[in-house]
N, C-alpha and C positions, 0 to 999 in steps of 0.2 A: 490723357497722358501728360505727365510733367517731365520736362527735359531741360536739364541745367548744363549750359556750356561755359567753359572757362576759356577766356582769351588772355593768357598770361605771357610773361616773358620780360625781356630787358626794357629799360627805358628807351624811348624813341625807336622802338622796334617795329612800330606800325600797328599797335594794338587797337587804338581808338579808330583809326581809319578803317581797319577790317571790321570792328564791331559796328560802326555806323552803317557799313554796306550791308551787313548781315541783318541788321535791325529793320532795314527797309524791305528785306526780301523774305523774311521768315514770318509765318503766320502767328498771331497772338504772341508777339515777342516783346519782352521788356528787358531793360538793361539796368544793372547796378555797377556804378564806377567806384573802384576802391579809393581813388583819389578824393572822393567825397567824404571819406572817413579819417582824414588826417586830424590829429589832435590839435587844439588851438596853439598858435604860435604868437611870438611878440608882435607880428604885423597884423594879427587879426583885430577886428573891431573892438572897441573899448568894453563892450558888454560881455566879451568872452572872458573865461578864466585866464589866469596868468600863463605865461609861456610854458608849455608842457613838452617842448622838443628839446632834449638834453644836448649838451656838447660832449662829444666822445673824446677818447684818447688820441684820435687822429686830428683833433683840433677843429673838427667841423660839427655843425648841428647834424644830428642823426636822423635826416629825413628818410633814408633808404633802409631803415630797419623795421621790423615788425612792430616794435614798441611805439613807433611814432603814429601808429594807426589804432583807431578804436575798432578792433576787430569783433568785439562783443556786439557793438551796435550794427556792424555789417551783417553779422550772423543773424541777429534779430530781424533785420530787413529781409534777408533771404527766407527766413522762416515764415515771415508774414506772407510772402509770395506763395510759399508751399502750402499754406493753410487755405488761401483763397486766391488763385491766380487771376480770376476774373475781377474780384474786388481790387486787387493790387493794380491790375492793368487800368481799370477805370480811374483810380485815384491818381495814376501817372499819365493820363491822357492818351492811353493806348486803346484803339478801337478793337474790340473782340469780335471775331468772326464766329457766327453761330452755325457751325457746320458739323457734320456727323463725326468727324475725326476727334474733335474736342482736344486738340493738342495745344499745350501751352509751353512756351519756351522762355527760359530766363538766361540772359548772357551776363556773366560776371567778367568785368574787364579790370585788369590791374597788374602791378609788377610783382606782388607777393601773394598771389592767389593760392599757391600750393604749399605754403609754409605754416598755415594755421590749421592744426589738425582737426578741429570740429567741422571745418568746411570741406576738407580734402575728399571725404567719402560721399559727399552730396553730388558731385559732379557726374553727369552722364558721359561727358567728353571733355578732355583737358588738352588745350592747345598751348604751345609754347614757342613764341617768336624769338629768333635770334638773328643778330647781324654781327659782322666782324667788329673788333675793337675800334679800329680807325674810323669805320663808318659810323658807329654808334657815337663816338666822340664828336665827329663832325656834325651829325644831326643835332646832338645836344647843344652844340655851340650856336646853332641857328635858331633855337627855340627861345622864346621870351617868357619867362616865368614871372609870377607876381613878386617872388623873392628871387632876385638875380643870383645865379651861381657865383660864389666868391672864387677867386683864382685858385686853381689846383683841386677843386671839388671833385671833378670827374675821376682823376687818377688817384686822389687821396681818400675818396669815400665811396662814390657811386659805383665804379667799376669793381673795387674790392668787395663790396656788399653784394653786388650781382653774382659774382663768382662764389662767394660764400653760400648764399642761399640756394644757388643752383646745385652746388655739391651736396648740400644737406638734402635737397629734394630727391636727388639721385640715390644718395645713401639710404634714404628712407623708403626707396622702392616705389615712389610715386610714378605712375605710368602716364606719360604725356605724348602727344603727337607733336613732334618738332616741326616748326615751319621756318622756311628760309625767308627772312625778312628782306633779302636782296631781290626777290622776285617782284614783278610788277604788281600794283595793287589789284588789277583785274585778275591776274593769275592766281594770287592768293585767295582772293574772294571766291572764285569759282571752285578752287580746290577744296576750301572749307565748306562751302555751301553744298557741294556734292556729297562730301563726306557726311555731313549732318543729315542730309536728306536720305541717304542710304542707310544710316543708323536708325533713323525714324521708321523707315520701311521694314527694317528687320525686327523692330520692336512691336510693330502693329500686327 
């Protein structure tokens, strides 16, 4: 059985923390991080192509839009897992359990998981983490990125783009399980783990 889980939602909502906890607890589980598919930018190593992250009408580099990501490459990576989960797992250093159930799980983690149509229908389960505006802004301010946020980026670009893509997701009828990112890490982890385990049981 192949089972694809999406851990999506807003920036600094707790996606990576939840993903890492699930990765340790689910059998034959691999992960693909959407952040690994950002197109090259000016700060990238010299051997990279020239800057591909545009500056938008808001005056900021457009990091929080789908066009900043090489989604075709991400889709190809997902398809490689779908063709051979065992081979994919071995290539990524994941030990595969040889049990009768033969269940293989792939977690996709990222902030725009449900905005790229070729991926949307591949998920077995879609989760969407949210936290209130003030909490999200505070968490963002405490993070240290390779490219520091310029003044005004959160209110001028990050938050408006989150709202835009969330509205589009809902308008397109993409079904997600909303998660309260204000809950403790342990509570969120156990909630999602139990939900996935129940879903797997129902499929078996």
